[in-house]
TORVEXTOR-581639 format. One line per field, with one value per residue: residue number from 0; residue in three letters; x negated, y negated, z negated of N, C-alpha, C in turn. Coordinates in steps of 0.2 Angstrom, whole numbers, plus 5000, padded with zeros to 4 digits. Last residue first. Layout:
<recs>
vexvex = c(NUM ...) .
palo = c(ALA ...) .
n.px = c(X ...) .
n.py = c(Y ...) .
n.pz = c(Z ...) .
ca.px = c(X ...) .
ca.py = c(Y ...) .
ca.pz = c(Z ...) .
c.px = c(X ...) .
c.py = c(Y ...) .
c.pz = c(Z ...) .
</recs>
This chain:
<recs>
vexvex = c(119 118 117 116 115 114 113 112 111 110 109 108 107 106 105 104 103 102 101 100 99 98 97 96 95 94 93 92 91 90 89 88 87 86 85 84 83 82 81 80 79 78 77 76 75 74 73 72 71 70 69 68 67 66 65 64 63 62 61 60 59 58 57 56 55 54 53 52 51 50 49 48 47 46 45 44 43 42 41 40 39 38 37 36 35 34 33 32 31 30 29 28 27 26 25 24 23 22 21 20 19 18 17 16 15 14 13 12 11 10 9 8 7 6 5 4 3 2 1 0) .
palo = c(THR SER VAL THR VAL GLN THR GLY GLN GLY TRP TYR GLU HIS GLU GLU HIS LEU TYR SER VAL GLY ILE ASN CYS TYR TYR VAL ASP THR ALA GLU PRO LYS LEU SER ASN MET GLN LEU TYR LEU THR ASN LYS ASP SER ASP ARG SER ILE THR PHE ARG GLY LYS ALA SER ASP ALA TYR LYS PRO SER ALA GLY ASN THR PRO MET TYR ALA VAL LEU GLU ARG GLN LYS GLY PRO ALA GLN ARG TYR TRP GLY MET VAL TYR ILE TYR ARG ILE LYS GLU PHE GLY ILE CYS THR LEU ASN LEU SER GLY GLY PHE GLN VAL SER GLY GLY GLY SER GLU VAL LEU ARG VAL GLN) .
n.px = c(4973 4971 4978 4979 4985 4987 4990 4999 5001 5002 5010 5012 5024 5026 5034 5034 5027 5017 5013 5005 5005 4997 4995 4992 4991 4996 4996 5006 4999 4993 4990 4992 4979 4966 4950 4938 4941 4943 4942 4948 4945 4946 4936 4928 4915 4914 4921 4926 4934 4942 4947 4944 4950 4947 4951 4968 4978 4989 4992 4987 4977 4970 4955 4954 4953 4950 4961 4966 4970 4972 4979 4985 4997 5015 5025 5040 5052 5054 5055 5038 5028 5016 5007 4996 4984 4982 4979 4985 4985 4981 4981 4981 4974 4964 4959 4966 4961 4959 4955 4950 4947 4937 4939 4933 4939 4946 4953 4949 4957 4961 4964 4959 4953 4963 4975 4977 4989 4990 4998 4996) .
n.py = c(4815 4833 4846 4863 4878 4895 4907 4922 4934 4936 4944 4949 4951 4957 4960 4969 4973 4982 4972 4960 4952 4940 4935 4922 4916 4902 4891 4879 4863 4847 4838 4826 4823 4829 4834 4835 4852 4869 4883 4897 4914 4931 4945 4956 4956 4955 4944 4930 4916 4900 4883 4869 4852 4839 4838 4841 4842 4835 4841 4858 4866 4880 4887 4892 4910 4923 4930 4928 4911 4904 4890 4880 4877 4877 4879 4885 4873 4870 4874 4871 4871 4880 4884 4895 4901 4915 4924 4935 4947 4964 4978 4984 4983 4986 4974 4964 4960 4943 4926 4911 4894 4883 4865 4849 4832 4821 4822 4838 4854 4870 4883 4897 4909 4921 4933 4948 4959 4975 4989 5006) .
n.pz = c(4942 4947 4955 4955 4962 4959 4971 4976 4980 4998 5011 5028 5041 5058 5073 5088 5100 5096 5083 5072 5057 5047 5030 5019 5003 4995 4981 4973 4971 4974 4983 4977 4972 4983 4986 4994 5001 5001 5010 5010 5017 5016 5018 5022 5023 5036 5040 5032 5039 5035 5035 5026 5023 5029 5042 5038 5029 5033 5045 5045 5057 5066 5073 5091 5095 5092 5088 5076 5072 5056 5048 5034 5028 5029 5015 5008 5001 4984 4970 4968 4983 4992 5006 5015 5027 5037 5052 5066 5069 5065 5067 5050 5034 5026 5021 5013 5001 4997 4998 4989 4989 4982 4979 4973 4969 4971 4955 4946 4945 4941 4953 4963 4965 4974 4980 4987 4994 4996 5004 5000) .
ca.px = c(4970 4973 4973 4981 4980 4989 4985 4998 5005 4999 5009 5010 5019 5027 5029 5036 5032 5023 5012 5010 5003 5002 4992 4997 4987 4997 4994 5004 5004 4995 4988 4997 4984 4971 4956 4941 4937 4946 4938 4951 4944 4949 4939 4936 4918 4910 4924 4920 4934 4936 4949 4942 4950 4945 4945 4963 4972 4986 4989 4992 4978 4974 4960 4952 4956 4945 4958 4961 4971 4967 4979 4980 4991 5008 5023 5033 5050 5053 5061 5044 5030 5024 5008 5002 4986 4983 4978 4984 4984 4982 4984 4979 4979 4967 4955 4969 4966 4956 4960 4949 4952 4937 4940 4934 4935 4940 4954 4950 4951 4962 4962 4963 4949 4959 4971 4976 4984 4991 4994 5000) .
ca.py = c(4809 4827 4841 4857 4873 4888 4905 4915 4932 4937 4938 4950 4947 4958 4956 4968 4967 4984 4978 4961 4958 4941 4939 4926 4919 4909 4892 4886 4867 4852 4845 4828 4825 4823 4835 4829 4846 4862 4878 4891 4908 4925 4940 4957 4956 4960 4950 4934 4923 4904 4890 4873 4859 4840 4835 4840 4846 4834 4835 4853 4863 4874 4886 4888 4903 4918 4931 4933 4917 4905 4896 4881 4873 4879 4876 4886 4878 4868 4872 4873 4868 4879 4881 4891 4899 4909 4924 4928 4943 4957 4973 4984 4981 4992 4978 4966 4966 4950 4931 4917 4899 4887 4872 4854 4838 4821 4819 4831 4849 4862 4880 4891 4902 4918 4926 4945 4953 4970 4983 5000) .
ca.pz = c(4944 4942 4955 4951 4963 4957 4966 4975 4974 4991 5007 5021 5037 5050 5069 5082 5100 5100 5086 5078 5061 5052 5036 5024 5008 4997 4988 4973 4973 4969 4985 4981 4967 4980 4984 4993 4998 5000 5007 5011 5013 5020 5014 5022 5016 5033 5042 5032 5037 5038 5034 5031 5022 5022 5040 5043 5027 5026 5045 5043 5051 5066 5068 5085 5096 5093 5095 5077 5076 5062 5050 5039 5027 5032 5021 5009 5006 4990 4973 4965 4976 4990 5000 5014 5020 5036 5045 5063 5075 5063 5072 5057 5039 5029 5025 5020 5001 4999 4999 4993 4988 4987 4977 4978 4968 4974 4961 4947 4947 4939 4946 4961 4967 4968 4980 4981 4995 4991 5005 5000) .
c.px = c(4964 4970 4975 4976 4983 4983 4987 4993 5004 5003 5006 5008 5018 5022 5031 5031 5036 5029 5018 5008 5008 5000 4998 4993 4993 4993 4994 5002 5002 5001 4990 4996 4990 4976 4960 4948 4941 4942 4941 4947 4948 4948 4941 4939 4925 4913 4920 4923 4928 4937 4943 4944 4947 4945 4943 4957 4966 4980 4986 4988 4984 4976 4964 4957 4954 4947 4953 4958 4965 4969 4974 4981 4986 5003 5016 5031 5042 5051 5060 5050 5037 5024 5015 5002 4992 4984 4978 4983 4983 4981 4986 4983 4977 4973 4958 4964 4969 4962 4957 4955 4949 4941 4939 4935 4936 4936 4947 4950 4953 4956 4964 4961 4953 4956 4968 4972 4983 4986 4995 4996) .
c.py = c(4807 4821 4835 4852 4866 4883 4897 4913 4925 4934 4940 4944 4950 4954 4958 4965 4966 4979 4980 4967 4958 4947 4941 4929 4923 4911 4900 4888 4874 4856 4850 4835 4828 4826 4829 4830 4840 4857 4871 4886 4902 4919 4934 4951 4957 4961 4956 4942 4926 4911 4894 4880 4863 4848 4836 4836 4845 4837 4833 4847 4858 4872 4880 4888 4899 4911 4926 4934 4922 4912 4897 4888 4874 4874 4878 4883 4879 4874 4870 4870 4871 4876 4880 4888 4894 4907 4917 4929 4935 4952 4966 4979 4981 4990 4984 4970 4967 4954 4938 4922 4905 4893 4876 4861 4843 4828 4819 4828 4842 4859 4873 4888 4896 4912 4925 4938 4950 4965 4978 4994) .
c.pz = c(4939 4944 4951 4952 4959 4958 4965 4970 4973 4986 5000 5017 5030 5047 5062 5077 5094 5099 5089 5082 5067 5056 5040 5029 5013 5003 4989 4980 4971 4971 4980 4984 4971 4976 4981 4991 4997 4997 5007 5007 5015 5015 5018 5017 5016 5026 5038 5034 5037 5035 5038 5030 5028 5020 5033 5040 5032 5025 5038 5043 5050 5058 5069 5080 5090 5094 5097 5084 5076 5065 5056 5042 5032 5030 5023 5015 5006 4995 4981 4968 4974 4983 4998 5007 5020 5028 5043 5055 5072 5069 5069 5061 5046 5034 5029 5024 5008 4999 5001 4993 4992 4986 4983 4975 4974 4973 4964 4954 4947 4941 4946 4955 4965 4970 4974 4982 4988 4992 4999 5000) .
</recs>
């Protein structure tokens, strides 16, 4: 059974950095996209960044451009989200997302989330 696990969240001050990690997808096949989402209580989950596995360039939400970097270490089967110059509005729970596509069917895997809190 697949279980994605995020880590690296925490509390930082304005301008600080965090590096989120996601593991647990080494046994997943037919991955076509890997990404990070965020969600505040009572709000919809929203995309932060994603990277296709076909070599296409990563994409970022406007709020993440220039400050966040999504990357993957294939040897370590780890997905990262490096977050720099953090602002208080980045405070949310961040989720790892793995998208699978096989025979025209798609499926998503989610982690349990990791809390990011940015204080002024």
